[in-house]
C-alpha positions as CSV (number, residue, x, y, z in Angstrom):
1,M,0.0,0.0,0.0
2,S,1.5,3.3,-1.0
3,N,-0.9,5.6,0.7
4,A,-3.4,5.1,3.6
5,C,-5.5,8.1,4.6
6,G,-2.8,10.4,3.4
7,E,0.0,8.6,5.2
8,T,2.9,7.2,3.2
9,Y,5.9,5.0,4.0
10,D,7.9,8.1,4.7
11,T,5.4,9.7,7.0
12,L,5.0,6.4,9.0
13,K,8.7,5.6,9.3
14,Q,8.8,7.3,12.7
15,Y,6.2,4.8,13.9
16,A,8.1,1.7,12.8
17,V,8.7,-0.9,15.5
18,T,10.0,-4.4,15.7
19,V,7.9,-7.0,17.6
20,D,8.8,-10.6,18.4
21,L,6.4,-13.0,16.9
22,E,7.2,-16.4,18.3
23,G,10.9,-15.7,18.1
24,I,10.8,-14.0,14.7
25,P,11.4,-10.3,14.6
26,V,8.7,-8.6,12.5
27,R,8.9,-5.0,11.4
28,T,5.6,-3.2,11.6
29,V,3.9,0.1,12.5
30,S,3.0,1.0,16.1
31,I,-0.5,1.4,17.3
32,E,-0.1,5.2,17.0
33,G,1.0,4.8,13.4
34,L,-1.8,2.5,12.6
35,L,-4.2,5.0,14.1
36,R,-3.0,7.7,11.7
37,T,-4.1,5.5,8.8
38,K,-7.6,5.2,10.2
39,Q,-8.7,8.8,10.0
40,A,-11.2,8.4,7.1
41,A,-15.0,8.5,7.5
42,R,-15.4,4.9,6.2
43,G,-17.4,2.8,8.7
44,K,-14.7,0.2,9.2
45,D,-12.1,3.0,9.8
46,V,-14.4,4.6,12.4
47,S,-14.8,1.4,14.4
48,D,-11.1,0.6,14.1
49,R,-10.2,4.1,15.2
50,R,-12.3,3.8,18.3
51,I,-10.5,0.6,19.3
52,L,-7.1,2.0,18.5
53,E,-7.8,5.2,20.5
54,R,-8.7,3.1,23.5
55,A,-5.6,1.0,23.1
56,V,-3.4,4.1,22.9
57,K,-5.0,5.5,26.1
58,L,-4.5,2.2,28.0
59,L,-0.9,2.0,26.9
60,K,-0.3,5.6,28.1
61,E,-1.9,4.9,31.4
62,Q,0.2,1.7,31.9
63,S,3.4,3.6,31.1
64,R,2.6,6.1,33.8
65,E,2.3,3.4,36.5
């Protein structure tokens, strides 16, 4: 995908993370980066955005503890 809701590879690079998937390092985009790709009015994006916003909020709360 070259463009998702105005975001490109270059604009999302700062959100790149590596996660461990059963011992295999996988390069992906963070939850914050994924949230940036869900800013459209499309129904699926709206529901995804709500879930991602809650996840971001929970992660921020956990990091403060």
